[in-house]
C-alpha positions in Angstrom: 120.8 58.2 116.2 123.8 58.9 118.5 123.9 60.3 122.0 126.8 62.2 123.5 127.0 63.0 127.2 128.8 66.3 127.5 128.6 67.1 131.2 127.1 65.7 134.4 126.4 68.0 137.3 128.2 66.5 140.3 125.8 68.0 142.9 122.6 66.6 141.4 123.3 64.2 138.5 121.7 66.6 135.9 123.0 65.8 132.5 123.9 67.9 129.5 124.0 66.0 126.2 123.4 66.0 122.5 121.4 63.6 120.4 122.2 63.5 116.7 119.4 62.3 114.3 119.0 62.2 110.6 117.1 65.5 110.8 119.6 67.4 113.0 121.0 67.7 116.5 119.0 67.9 119.6 120.5 69.6 122.6 119.5 68.0 125.9 117.8 68.3 128.3 115.1 68.9 125.7 111.3 69.6 125.8 109.3 68.2 122.9 106.1 70.1 122.0 103.3 67.7 121.2 102.3 67.6 117.5 99.7 65.0 118.1 98.1 65.0 114.7 101.0 66.2 112.7 100.8 69.7 114.0 101.6 71.6 117.2 98.2 73.2 117.7 97.9 76.8 116.6 101.5 77.2 115.5 103.2 76.8 112.1 106.4 74.8 111.5 108.2 78.0 110.7 107.3 79.5 114.1 108.4 76.3 115.8 111.8 76.5 114.0 112.1 80.2 114.8 111.5 79.5 118.5 114.3 76.9 118.5 112.2 73.7 118.7 114.5 70.8 117.9 112.3 67.8 118.3 108.5 67.3 118.0 106.4 64.4 119.3 103.7 63.1 117.0 101.1 60.4 117.8 100.9 57.1 116.0 97.3 56.3 117.1 95.9 59.5 115.7 97.9 59.5 112.5 97.1 55.8 111.9 93.4 56.5 112.1 93.5 59.8 110.1 94.8 60.3 107.5 96.6 56.9 107.7 100.2 56.0 107.7 100.2 54.5 104.2 99.0 57.8 102.8 101.6 59.7 104.7 104.3 57.4 103.5 103.1 57.7 99.9 103.3 61.5 100.2 106.9 61.4 101.3 106.8 60.7 105.0 105.7 62.8 108.0 108.6 65.4 107.7 107.5 66.3 104.2 103.8 66.0 105.0 103.9 68.5 107.8 106.8 70.5 106.4 108.9 70.1 109.5 112.7 69.9 108.9 113.6 68.9 112.5 113.6 65.6 114.3 110.4 63.7 115.1 109.6 61.2 117.9 106.5 59.1 117.6 104.6 57.4 120.4 103.3 53.9 119.8 99.7 54.9 120.2 99.1 52.3 122.9 98.3 54.9 125.6 95.7 56.6 123.5 94.0 53.3 122.9 93.7 52.7 126.6 92.7 56.2 127.5 90.5 57.3 124.5 88.8 54.0 123.5 86.8 52.5 126.4 86.0 49.5 124.2 89.4 47.8 123.8 90.7 44.4 124.6 94.3 43.4 125.5 95.7 40.1 124.5 99.2 38.5 124.1 99.0 39.4 120.4 98.2 43.0 120.8 95.2 45.3 121.4 91.9 45.4 119.7 90.1 48.7 119.8 87.3 50.9 118.4 88.2 54.2 116.8 87.1 57.2 118.7 86.3 58.8 115.4 83.8 56.4 113.8 83.6 53.3 115.9 85.5 51.2 113.4 87.4 48.2 114.8 91.2 47.9 114.6 94.0 45.7 115.9 97.4 46.9 116.8 100.2 44.5 117.5 103.8 45.4 118.6 105.0 44.6 115.0 102.3 46.8 113.4 103.1 49.7 115.8 106.7 49.6 114.6 105.6 49.3 110.9 103.3 52.3 111.2 106.0 54.5 112.8 108.6 53.5 110.2 106.1 54.4 107.5 105.7 57.8 109.1 109.4 58.2 108.9 110.1 59.2 112.5 113.6 59.6 113.8 112.8 58.0 117.2 110.0 55.4 117.7 108.5 53.8 120.7 107.3 50.2 121.2 103.8 49.2 122.2 103.4 49.0 125.9 100.7 48.7 128.6 100.5 51.6 131.0 98.8 50.6 134.3 96.6 53.2 135.9 97.3 54.6 139.4 96.5 53.0 141.8 96.8 49.5 140.5 97.1 46.2 142.3 100.5 44.5 142.6 99.2 41.8 140.3 98.0 44.3 137.7 101.4 46.1 137.7 103.3 42.8 137.4 101.1 41.6 134.5 101.4 45.0 132.7 105.2 45.0 133.1 105.6 41.4 131.8 103.4 42.1 128.8 105.3 45.3 128.1 108.6 43.4 128.2 107.3 40.7 125.9 106.1 43.3 123.5 109.4 45.1 123.7 111.3 42.0 122.7 108.9 41.5 119.7 109.3 45.2 118.8 113.1 44.8 118.8 112.9 41.7 116.6 110.6 43.6 114.2 113.1 46.4 114.0 116.7 45.1 114.3 118.6 47.6 112.2 118.4 50.7 114.5 117.1 53.1 111.9 115.0 54.8 113.2 116.1 54.7 116.8 114.0 52.5 119.1 113.5 53.3 122.8 112.5 50.8 125.4 109.8 51.8 127.9 110.2 51.0 131.6 106.9 50.3 133.3 106.2 49.1 136.9 104.1 51.9 138.4 105.7 53.2 141.6 107.0 49.8 142.6 110.8 50.1 142.7 111.3 46.3 142.5 109.2 46.1 139.3 111.1 49.1 137.8 114.3 47.3 138.5 113.1 44.2 136.8 112.0 46.3 133.8 115.3 48.1 133.4 117.3 44.8 133.7 115.1 43.1 131.1 115.1 46.0 128.6 118.9 46.4 128.8 119.3 42.7 127.9 117.2 43.3 124.8 119.1 46.4 124.0 117.6 49.8 123.0 118.9 53.1 121.7 117.3 55.0 124.6 115.1 54.4 127.5 111.8 55.9 128.5 109.9 55.9 131.8 106.2 55.3 131.3 103.3 55.1 133.7 104.1 58.3 135.5 101.9 61.5 136.0 98.9 59.2 136.2 97.7 60.4 139.6 100.5 59.5 142.0 101.7 62.1 144.5 104.5 64.3 143.2 107.1 63.1 145.8 106.4 59.5 144.8 106.8 60.4 141.1 110.1 62.1 141.8 111.4 59.2 143.9 110.4 56.7 141.2 112.2 58.8 138.6 115.3 59.0 140.7 115.4 55.3 141.4 114.8 54.3 137.8 117.3 56.7 136.2 120.0 55.5 138.6 119.7 52.0 137.0 119.8 53.1 133.4 123.0 53.2 131.3 124.7 56.6 131.2 125.4 56.4 127.4 121.7 56.4 126.4 119.2 59.2 126.5 116.5 59.0 129.2 113.0 60.1 128.5 110.1 60.6 131.0 106.9 60.4 129.1 104.1 63.0 129.6 105.9 65.2 132.2 105.2 68.0 132.8 105.0 71.2 134.7 108.0 73.6 134.8 108.7 72.4 138.3 108.5 68.8 137.2 111.0 69.4 134.4 113.5 71.0 136.8 113.1 68.2 139.3 113.3 65.6 136.5 116.6 67.1 135.2 118.0 67.0 138.7 117.3 63.3 138.7 119.1 62.6 135.4 116.3 62.9 132.8 117.2 64.1 129.3 113.9 64.3 127.4 110.4 65.6 128.3 107.1 66.1 126.5 103.7 67.4 127.6 100.7 69.1 126.1 100.6 71.6 129.1 102.1 74.7 127.4 99.9 74.4 124.2 96.7 73.2 125.9 96.8 75.8 128.6 97.7 78.5 126.0 94.4 77.7 124.2 92.5 78.0 127.5 94.0 81.3 128.5 96.3 80.0 131.2 99.7 81.5 130.8 103.1 80.9 132.3 105.3 83.8 133.4 108.4 84.3 135.4 106.2 85.8 138.1 103.5 83.1 138.3 100.6 81.9 136.4 98.1 84.3 134.7 94.6 83.5 133.7 94.1 86.0 130.9 90.3 85.8 131.2 90.4 87.6 134.5 88.6 91.0 134.7 91.7 92.6 136.3 93.4 92.4 132.9 90.7 94.4 131.0 92.7 97.7 131.1 96.2 96.3 131.8 98.7 97.7 129.4 101.5 95.5 130.7 102.9 92.6 128.6 102.2 89.1 130.0 105.7 88.9 131.3 108.0 92.0 131.4 111.0 89.6 131.5 109.9 87.7 128.4 111.2 88.6 124.9 108.7 86.4 122.9 106.8 88.0 120.0 103.6 88.1 122.2 105.2 90.0 125.0 107.1 92.4 122.8 104.0 93.5 120.9 100.8 93.0 122.9 99.2 94.0 126.2 97.3 91.8 128.6 94.2 93.9 127.8 94.5 93.0 124.1 95.1 89.3 124.8 92.1 89.2 127.1 90.0 90.9 124.4 91.1 88.4 121.8 90.3 85.5 124.1 86.9 86.7 125.1 86.1 87.6 121.4 87.0 84.0 120.4 89.6 85.3 118.0 92.1 82.6 116.7 95.0 85.1 117.0 94.5 85.1 120.8 95.0 81.3 120.9 98.1 81.6 118.7 99.7 84.3 120.7 99.0 82.5 124.0 100.4 79.3 122.7 103.5 81.0 121.3 104.2 82.6 124.7 103.8 79.4 126.7 106.0 77.5 124.4 108.6 80.2 124.5 108.5 80.0 128.3 109.2 76.3 128.2 112.0 76.6 125.6 113.6 79.5 127.5 113.5 77.3 130.7 115.3 74.5 128.9 118.0 76.9 127.6 118.6 78.2 131.1 118.8 74.6 132.4 121.3 73.6 129.8 123.4 76.7 130.5 123.3 76.1 134.2 124.6 72.6 133.8 127.3 73.8 131.5 128.4 76.4 134.0 128.2 74.1 137.0 125.5 76.1 138.6 122.5 73.9 138.2 122.0 73.2 141.9 121.8 76.9 142.6 119.5 77.4 139.6 117.2 74.7 140.7 117.0 76.1 144.3 116.3 79.6 143.0 113.7 78.4 140.5 111.8 76.3 143.0 111.9 79.0 145.7 110.5 81.6 143.2 107.8 79.1 142.1 106.8 78.5 145.7 106.7 82.2 146.4 104.4 82.7 143.4 102.0 80.1 144.8 103.3 77.5 142.2 102.5 77.9 138.6 100.9 74.6 137.9 100.6 71.8 140.5 97.9 69.6 139.0 98.7 66.4 137.1 100.4 67.5 134.0 98.5 66.3 131.0 95.0 65.4 132.2 93.0 65.3 135.4 93.0 61.5 135.5 95.7 60.4 133.0 99.1 61.2 131.7 101.2 60.6 128.6 100.3 62.5 125.4 96.7 63.7 125.2 95.8 65.9 122.2 
């Protein structure tokens, strides 16, 4: 993997770049749809490709448990298994262990946990997390880390950071050749001093890119933005920067303004499946009775397949009737909204107008009552939920 920084906006620090992977180029800033179990829910790989998706996130925890990384490797790797020609980033699975398996135990060696599927016991070490991801054939892989909840005591944050750094060093030793690319994860909660220690230690180890973990876990938005800004200011400029599990359209615009290159979140797909839809004029809950006879498209300014062909009334009918097509059309629209936003962001940085774009976007969002202001991926957690 290589990363080329093409332009930096002087007013904000927003970055326009390009990641080159064995499975194609990724224009940054980029949003990664979550293909947790080897699929972006409700959409086909062909539809993702047609929408311009460049990079998909898949989850090690889920694929390790079902169908198993060894089976996927035997069948030609994850790209072939899911018929996806583009790049893939895999999470280590650690966060899902902490959030989905109440019965788990951390140790210096790794984490022991029970499967949420059948209760079977498993052990995941930093080395095994790398082994599983390499078997999957991902282009970018993540080390095992400990994400402390919010709020946490200073002692807990310190211990989680130190364990994450020791695991990061073991992950690097287990994967010294750089193929696939390995990112380091900066933990430390909202403590700037701990974030500084994390960045310093990870740079000494040396990684192909750097991720910010432990955000969008319940902290106030202004605190999250301040933590992002402080941490990115410490990171090397020649490596991609990834904020994990973030977020809303507003969070993405604010993250880009603070030098972030990569984002992922289940929000567009999950909310599509629950009838909550993003538009340029605010959020729409398609279940609402006011849409029963509405002949308008979801968003008159949107050129996605859903908006070009179907009315709000029809989409409401599909949702209330429990038709699978409704979930597919809603998801397609929400993902198109996110990808269009990323295109506009990249263009604004190239044109030197990102500061004005950001101000206009946030003003419009506020005027619309804000599209989504809750924590991005889950009421009480963050990262990559299915």
